[in-house]
N, C-alpha and C positions, 0 to 999 in steps of 0.2 A: 438575525440569528439568535433566537432566544435560548436555545439549549446549548449548554457548554459543559463539556466533560473534560477535565484535565486527566491525563493518564497518570495514575499513581506511580511514584518512583518505587523502585525495588533495588535490591543489592546490585543486580547486573547494571541497571540504569545508573545508579550512583557511581559504580566503578568506571563506567564509560565516561560520564560527565567529569569525573575527577581526573581523567586522562590516564587511568591505570590500565586500560585495555588497549593494547596496540592494535593496528589494523590486522596484523597477522594473527593475533590471538582472537580477535573478533571474527575473522574468517574461519578459524578453527572451531570456535564456539558455535558458529552457524552450522558447520558440518555436523557437530555433535548434537545439535538440537537447540532448543531455546524457547523463548516466549514469542508468541505470534498473536497479533490482533486479527480476528477472523471477521470476514464480511461477505455479503452476498452480492453477486452480479447475475441477474437472471436466476436460473436454476442452479448455478454453481456456487460453491463456497471457496473463498480464497483466504490466504493468510500472508501477512507481512510482518517483518521484524518489528517488535514493539518499540525498539529503540529509535525508530524513524518517526514514530507518531508523537506529535506535539499535543494535539487535542482533537476532540470530535465535536462538530457543530451541526445544528439543523441546517437544512438547505435554504438558502435565500437566493433569488435570481441575481446573478452578477451583472456588472456593467459589461456589455458586449464590446469586443474589439473587432474593428473592421478587418475583413479579409483573413481572419483567423480560421484554421481548420474547424470543422463542426464539433470535434471533441474538446476544443478549448472554448469553454462556455463564456469566458470573460475574466474579470477581476473583481475582487472585493477589498474593502478597506478593513483590515483586521488590526484594531488598536494602533492605527497609524502606519501599518505595513501594507503595501499593495500586494495582494496575493493572487496569482493566476489560479483559475479553477479549471480542472481537467475532469471531464466526465469519463470515468474508466469504463462505463458501460458502452459508450460509443467508441472509445479507443480500442477496446477489445472485441468489438463486433457483436455485442448482445443484440438480440432481435428488436427489443423495444426498451426505451428509457423513459419510464413514467415517473413523474415527480409527484410524490405523495407525502404523507406524514412520516413515513419510515425513511425517506431519502435523507441521507446525511452527507456531510463533507468531513473527510478525514484530513486534518491539517498535518502535513508532513514537513520534516526538516530533512532535505536532501542536498548534500554537498554544500551546506551552509545557506541554502535558499529555502524559503517557506513556500510550499505549494499545497493547494487543496485538491483532493480527489473525491469526486462524487461517486457514491455507491448506493445500492438499493437499501441496505441496512447493515448495521454492525451486529455481530453475534456475541462474541466474548473474547477473552484472552485465554489462550491455551498454551500450556507448556508441553512441548514434544521432545521426547528423547531420541537418540540415534536410531533405535529400533523402529520407531514410529514413522521415520522419514525414508521414503523410497526414492531412488534416483529419478530425475525427470526423464520422460521417454525420449528416445532419439526420433526426431522428426526430420523430414526433408528440408533442405536449405531454403525452399520456397515458402515455408511456414515460419513466421517470425515468432520464435518461442525461446529466444536466448535469455529472457528475463524469468523463465520458470526454473526455479532452483531444485524443486523436488515435489513429491506428493506425500502429504501427511495422511496417515491412516489412523483414524480416531475411533475407538470402540465406544459404542453407546449400547450397553447391555449386550444382546446378541448381534445387533446390527453394527456395521462398520461404515463410517462416512469418509469420503475422500476430500482432502483439503489441498487445493493447488497453491503451493508456496511460491510467492513472487518476490524477486529482487526488485523492489520498488525503485531503488536508485538506478538500476540499469534501464528500467522501463521509462522513467522520467527523463533520463539522459539520452534516449534514442534520438536520432537526427530529426525524425518527423515531428517530434515534440517542439523543437526549437526553443526549449526553455533554458538550457545550459549547455556548456561545452561537453561534448561526449568524450573528451580526452580526460583521463584520470590524472589528478594532480598528486 
């Protein structure tokens, strides 16, 4: 993994690391908007809370784990920490998952565990306010979409692009991932 990008700390990140933001205030802040790392999976653009992102790395083939689901690509050694690598493209049902020069791994800190998420490419960091975030659509219970927290509407001149906002902690904690307890501590 030759490319390494540390996510620059900001006031919100520093407040959270200092323990000044309680879970309740963090949830309220999420409802009010916030900063999101945006990335592409297939033709869609997604966003996750920047506070969950530890770093961004270029993709390198991980060591495969026997009998793991296809979306769990394996593990890598990240400075002495064994990190499971999840291909979000496969997990979320993208039609193809091509590994190329743009493919990156977003290293996340979820519930105190380090997990890598493979995505097609990382776009940028966006700050969205409350007016830019629309509620997630109501879908039938047969469609697993509990991890979608809302839809961000981002203006680019006259055009508007849609950003699917994902609760990465809920997604990584789902039972089929088998990475961590799905019970909130």
